[in-house]
C-alpha positions in Angstrom: -4.4 -13.4 24.0 -7.8 -13.5 20.9 -9.2 -16.0 23.9 -8.9 -14.2 26.8 -9.5 -11.1 24.8 -12.0 -12.0 21.9 -14.8 -11.1 23.8 -14.7 -7.8 25.8 -15.5 -4.3 23.7 -12.7 -2.4 22.8 -13.3 0.0 24.9 -13.4 -2.9 27.6 -10.1 -3.8 25.9 -9.0 0.3 26.3 -9.9 -0.3 29.9 -7.9 -3.5 30.6 -5.0 -2.0 28.8 -4.9 1.3 31.1 -5.5 -0.5 34.3 -2.4 -2.8 33.5 -0.2 -0.3 32.4 -1.3 2.1 35.2 0.0 -0.4 38.4 3.3 0.4 37.1 3.2 4.0 35.7 1.1 6.6 36.9 -0.6 8.3 34.0 -2.0 12.4 34.6 -5.2 13.4 33.5 -3.6 15.1 31.1 -2.0 12.2 29.4 -4.9 9.9 29.5 -6.8 13.1 28.3 -4.1 13.2 25.0 -4.3 9.5 24.1 -7.0 10.3 21.3 -4.5 13.0 20.0 -2.1 10.9 20.2 -3.6 8.3 18.7 -4.3 10.3 16.0 -0.4 10.5 15.0 0.2 7.3 14.7 -2.6 7.1 12.3 -1.1 9.5 10.5 2.3 8.6 11.2 1.0 5.4 9.6 -0.2 6.8 6.6 2.7 8.9 5.6 5.0 5.5 5.8 2.2 3.4 3.9 1.9 6.1 0.8 5.5 6.5 1.0 5.7 2.8 0.6 3.4 2.9 -1.8 4.3 5.1 -4.0 7.4 3.6 -5.7 6.5 1.4 -9.0 8.0 -2.5 -8.7 7.7 -4.1 -12.2 6.9 -8.1 -12.2 5.8 -8.4 -8.6 5.6 -12.1 -7.0 2.4 -12.9 -6.1 3.1 -12.6 -2.0 4.2 -9.2 -2.6 0.6 -8.2 -4.7 -1.7 -9.6 -1.9 0.7 -7.1 0.8 0.3 -4.7 -1.4 -3.8 -4.6 -1.4 -3.7 -5.5 2.3 -1.5 -2.0 3.0 -3.7 0.0 0.6 -7.3 -1.2 2.1 -5.3 0.1 5.2 -4.1 3.5 3.5 -8.1 3.7 2.1 -9.2 3.1 6.2 -7.0 5.5 7.7 -8.0 7.3 4.7 -11.6 7.6 5.6 -11.2 7.6 9.8 -8.4 9.5 9.6 -10.5 12.7 11.2 -12.7 10.5 13.3 -11.8 10.1 17.2 -10.6 6.5 16.7 -10.0 3.9 20.0 
């Protein structure tokens, strides 16, 4: 998939997805306008889930779990910084 969409901007990828989706199911203007709001809700859910998962202290974590927690913590930080932005 990356070799197909690798050179496209995020906006172009979004338009390709929407064109393909609308070839199967029609979307109203209201639905299209609600996409940024829905995206924010997804990010809020991700944030809440990560807070819950990372909030539990685990003793003697294996290295792979430490690396995973670091990646999840970086995602949490990214969400905190970008929560109020119109993320595509």
